[in-house]
N, C-alpha and C positions, 0 to 999 in steps of 0.2 A: 497211392493217392487214389481216393475215390473219385469216379467221374460223376458228372451232372446227370440227373435222371433224365432230363430232357435230351441231353446229348446221346445218351444211351438208346432211348427210344427213336431218336432220329437216325441213328446208325442202323438200327434193325429194320428201319423202313426200307432199306436196300435189299432185304431178303424177300424175293418173290415166293409166294405160297399159294397152295390151294385154300379155299374157304371152307371151313367146318363148322357145323352146328352140333355140339354135344347135348344129348338128351338123357334124361335119367327119370327112374321111377322109384318111389318108396310108397308102398300102400296106395293110397288114393292120390296122392301128390305126385304130379308130373312137371317137369320144367326143363329148360333148355337155354343154351347161350352160344353165341358166336365164340369160337376159340381159334387163335392163331397158332398155339403151341401144341402141335399134334405130330407124332412121328411113329413109324414102325420101330419096333424093338428086335424081334426075332420071328424067324419063320417056323422054328421048331423048338418049342411050342409057338404057336401064332400069338404073339404079344404086340400091343400098341400102347403109347403113352399119351396122355393128355395133362395139361396144367390148368388147374381151376383155381381162381382166386378165392381164398377162404372166406372173404366177405359176400360171395355171390350166393344167391339162393340155390343155384344148381350145385354148388359144392356141397351143400348140406343134403340135398337129396341124394347124390351119389354116395356120400359118407353113410347115410342111413340105409339106403337101398341095396348097395353093393353091386349096381348094374349101371352101364352107361352105354349109349350108342354114339358112334362117330357118323355123322351124316356129311359127306363130301358133296357140297353143293354143285349143280350144274350151271352153266353159263347164263341160262335164262332165270336163275333164281337170286338175282341181286337184291330183290325185295325181301326174300326170305332172311337173306344175311342181315339187311337192315333191321327187320323186326327183332331178330335175336341179338342184335348188337346194341339196341337202343333200351334205356331204362324207363322210357315213356310208358310202355305197355307191359312191363315186366311180368305182372301177375296173369296176363291174358296172351302171352306170345303164342301158345299152341292153338289158341282159338282162332288165331289170324292166318294159320297156314294149314294145308292139307298133310295128314300123318295117318299112319296105321300103327297099331300096337305091334311090337316084335315078339319073338319067342321069349326074350328076358323080361318083357313087360315095358322096356324103354320105347319111347315113341320113335318111329322112322319117318323121316320127312319124305314125303312122296315126290317122286322124279329126281331124286338125288342120284348123282353119278353112282356112288357107292354108300351102303350103310353097314357098318361093322357093329355087331352086336357083342358086347363085352362084359364079363363079370370081373370085378375088381380082383386082381391077384395080389396087389401090394399098393401102399400108399406111403409117400414120403413127403414130409413138410419141408419146404425150402423157401425162405424169404416169405412173401405175402402169399405164396402158393402152395398148394398140394399137387405133387405129381402122382397121377393115378396110372398104374400099369395095368392094362385089362387083358385078360385071356379071351381071346377072339371065339365066340361060340357059333355065330352065324354071319354070313356075308350075303348081301344082296346088291346086285350091279345092274346098271343100264348102259346104253351106248351113247349117253349124252357126253358133250364136251364139258370139261371142269370150269369153274368160275375161279379165276385167279385174282389176287391182290397183290399190288406193287406199289411203293411210295405213296400210300394214302388213297389209292383209287382202284377200281376194279379193272382187269385187263382181259383180252381175250388170248387164247392159245392159237398161234398161227403154226399150220402143219404144212409139210410139203408131201402131197400124196401122189 
């Protein structure tokens, strides 16, 4: 018995996760979007996966360019997440944030906790999305605290030091 799409989305809101912006480049075209479906796959070789809606502009850029970067946002970057999650300024998202070009050509969001530069190792179409598995080619890290998302809102990480 299939479940209701809204019930499914509501159930998944109970999964706390870090906030990532996936960026890509193909030729002169650069784009990015906020992605909640991100995971490590393997340490040897270093692989990660992201899920991109096939109707998104970023999906097409990843498909054409064969590279992407996963930018794990820092706690102070809620505004960056909002820019990349909104369709309001979709064509000018990268003009609204500070970034540098990575070794693969994919944009790296400045001050992110971590940026993983990847080359597409494989792509799998499932439902409305493509699961891109990326071979990690370069890693950039900072000491910032991560931005978290849970039950429809941003959260902070509480640590016992």
